[in-house]
C-alpha positions as CSV (number, residue, x, y, z in Angstrom):
1,M,139.6,7.7,95.4
2,S,138.8,9.0,91.9
3,V,141.1,10.6,89.4
4,E,139.3,13.7,89.6
5,S,139.4,13.7,93.4
6,Y,143.0,12.7,93.5
7,R,143.7,15.5,90.5
8,Q,141.8,17.9,93.1
9,T,143.8,17.1,96.3
10,V,147.1,17.5,94.3
11,K,145.8,21.1,93.0
12,D,144.5,21.7,96.6
13,A,148.0,21.0,98.1
14,K,149.9,23.0,95.5
15,R,147.6,25.7,96.3
16,A,148.3,25.7,100.0
17,D,152.0,25.3,99.3
18,I,151.8,28.8,97.4
19,L,150.2,30.6,100.2
20,K,152.3,29.3,102.5
21,S,155.6,30.3,100.2
22,A,154.0,33.8,99.4
23,L,153.5,34.6,103.2
24,K,157.1,33.9,104.0
25,N,158.3,36.0,101.0
26,F,155.8,38.9,101.8
27,L,156.9,39.1,105.2
28,K,160.7,39.0,104.4
29,Y,160.6,41.1,101.4
30,G,157.7,43.1,101.5
31,Y,155.1,43.4,98.7
32,T,157.3,45.1,96.3
33,G,160.5,43.2,97.0
34,A,158.8,39.9,96.7
35,A,159.4,38.2,93.2
36,M,156.9,35.6,91.8
37,A,159.4,33.4,90.6
38,S,161.1,32.8,94.3
39,I,157.7,32.0,95.5
40,A,157.1,29.6,93.1
41,E,160.6,28.0,93.2
42,D,160.0,27.9,97.2
43,A,156.5,26.2,96.6
44,D,158.2,23.9,94.5
45,V,156.1,24.7,91.5
46,S,156.6,26.0,88.2
47,T,155.8,30.0,87.6
48,A,153.5,28.7,85.1
49,T,151.6,26.8,87.8
50,L,151.9,29.8,90.3
51,Y,150.0,31.8,87.5
52,K,147.7,29.4,86.6
53,N,146.2,29.3,90.5
54,F,146.9,33.6,90.6
55,A,147.0,35.5,87.9
56,S,148.9,38.6,89.8
57,K,151.3,39.2,92.8
58,E,148.2,41.6,93.9
59,A,145.7,38.7,93.4
60,L,148.4,36.3,95.3
61,F,148.7,38.9,98.5
62,T,144.8,39.1,98.4
63,A,144.7,35.7,99.1
64,V,147.1,35.3,101.4
65,A,145.4,38.0,103.4
66,T,142.0,36.5,102.6
67,M,143.6,33.2,104.5
68,A,144.6,34.8,107.4
69,A,141.6,36.9,107.7
70,T,139.4,33.7,107.8
71,T,141.3,32.2,110.7
72,V,139.3,34.4,113.3
73,Q,135.9,32.5,113.0
74,E,137.7,29.4,112.8
75,D,139.6,29.9,116.2
76,V,136.7,31.1,117.5
77,G,135.4,27.5,117.0
78,E,131.7,26.0,117.8
79,L,129.5,28.0,120.7
80,P,127.8,26.0,123.0
81,M,124.1,27.1,123.7
82,D,125.0,27.5,127.0
83,A,128.2,29.9,126.2
84,T,127.4,33.1,128.1
85,A,128.8,36.4,126.8
86,Y,131.7,36.3,128.6
87,D,132.6,33.2,127.1
88,I,132.1,34.4,123.7
89,F,133.9,37.9,124.4
90,T,136.7,35.8,125.7
91,K,136.8,33.4,122.7
92,L,136.7,36.7,120.6
93,I,139.6,38.2,122.3
94,W,141.9,35.0,122.1
95,A,141.0,34.2,118.4
96,F,142.1,37.9,117.4
97,H,145.6,37.3,119.3
98,A,146.1,34.3,117.5
99,A,145.2,35.9,113.9
100,Q,147.8,38.7,114.9
101,Q,150.5,36.3,116.4
102,E,150.1,33.1,115.0
103,H,148.6,33.9,111.5
104,R,150.9,36.7,110.9
105,V,147.9,39.3,110.2
106,N,150.0,42.0,112.4
107,D,153.0,41.4,109.8
108,L,150.7,41.7,106.9
109,I,149.5,44.8,108.3
110,R,153.1,46.1,108.4
111,V,153.7,45.2,105.1
112,V,150.4,47.1,103.6
113,I,151.1,50.3,105.4
114,A,154.5,50.2,103.7
115,E,152.5,49.9,100.4
116,V,150.4,52.7,101.1
117,P,151.9,55.3,98.8
118,S,152.8,53.0,96.0
119,S,149.7,50.9,95.7
120,P,146.7,52.6,97.2
121,D,144.3,50.0,95.3
122,L,145.9,47.1,97.2
123,T,146.0,48.7,100.1
124,R,142.1,49.4,100.3
125,E,141.3,46.1,99.7
126,I,143.7,44.5,102.0
127,F,141.9,47.2,104.5
128,Q,138.4,45.7,103.6
129,I,139.8,42.2,104.0
130,L,141.5,42.7,107.4
131,V,139.9,45.1,109.3
132,V,136.7,45.8,107.7
133,G,136.2,42.0,107.6
134,R,137.1,41.4,111.6
135,Q,134.5,44.4,112.2
136,K,132.1,42.2,110.4
137,K,132.8,39.0,112.0
138,T,132.5,40.6,115.7
139,R,129.2,42.3,114.4
140,A,128.2,38.5,113.5
141,Y,128.9,37.6,117.2
142,L,127.2,39.9,118.5
143,D,124.1,39.6,116.8
144,L,124.5,35.8,117.9
145,M,124.4,37.0,121.4
146,V,121.3,39.0,121.0
147,E,119.5,36.5,119.5
148,R,120.5,34.3,122.3
149,G,119.1,36.7,124.3
150,L,122.6,37.3,125.9
151,L,122.8,41.1,124.7
152,K,119.5,43.5,124.2
153,P,118.7,44.5,120.8
154,H,121.0,47.5,119.5
155,D,123.0,48.7,116.6
156,T,125.3,45.8,116.7
157,E,127.2,47.6,113.6
158,L,127.8,50.7,116.3
159,G,128.4,47.9,118.8
160,A,131.1,46.2,117.0
161,R,132.9,49.3,116.7
162,F,133.0,49.8,120.2
163,A,133.8,46.3,121.1
164,M,136.4,46.5,118.4
165,G,137.8,49.6,119.7
166,M,138.0,48.1,123.1
167,I,139.5,44.9,121.9
168,K,142.0,46.7,120.0
169,E,143.6,48.6,122.7
170,L,143.4,45.4,124.5
171,A,145.1,42.8,122.3
172,V,145.6,44.3,119.2
173,W,147.9,47.8,119.1
174,P,150.2,46.4,121.4
175,T,151.1,43.4,119.6
176,L,150.9,45.9,116.3
177,F,153.5,48.1,117.4
178,M,155.9,46.1,119.6
179,P,156.6,42.4,118.0
180,D,158.0,40.9,120.7
181,Y,154.9,41.8,122.9
182,T,153.4,39.1,125.3
183,F,150.1,39.4,127.0
184,P,150.5,40.5,130.9
185,P,149.4,37.9,133.2
186,D,146.3,39.8,134.3
187,I,144.9,39.5,130.7
188,L,141.9,37.8,131.6
189,E,140.8,40.8,134.5
190,R,141.7,43.4,131.9
191,A,139.5,41.6,129.3
192,R,137.0,41.0,131.7
193,E,136.9,44.7,132.5
194,V,136.8,45.4,129.1
195,M,133.5,43.5,128.9
196,D,131.9,44.6,131.9
197,V,132.0,48.0,129.9
198,Y,130.1,46.7,126.9
199,L,127.8,44.7,129.0
200,A,127.0,47.9,131.2
201,R,125.5,49.5,128.0
202,Y,124.4,46.4,125.8
203,G,123.8,43.7,128.5
204,A,120.4,41.8,128.4
């Protein structure tokens, strides 16, 4: 490994540690209560290093939210060419659930909601990342299904709103408002009913 590669590896590791520490502190103390000095200490970096990576607490919180949001596409993973519309919708639902639970998106949304009165610019930015971003990802998968002939051509932006509305009712809102919520045993059957509604309107 070259010196430059080693330095980049160390830099990436420090950044990852900072984001992990930031997530922990934001969830524990909220946006306003989280202190940059404490985040740096938990990440085992100097405050100077922290600010070298993130110029402000707002920039750091935005990076944390962006990291959580990108997990949806990662959790969906590869989609084989023989994947059916049901396969893709099921992967989306489980990816959203993983983002809500494992990647703490729900908890971040709760932090953001608490900041609406005092930090409207921040909350608007996070809304774009976590909510609008998720809708854009959904539309991308709908476009892919249209391209593969699994759905008939239609307004996928409207379709994404329609699909996300049903997914939220099934897999997002319960977990957002009930932190100890677990999916019922018949969740896959319920999910299939949701898919049937969408496919009855837009299925090829």
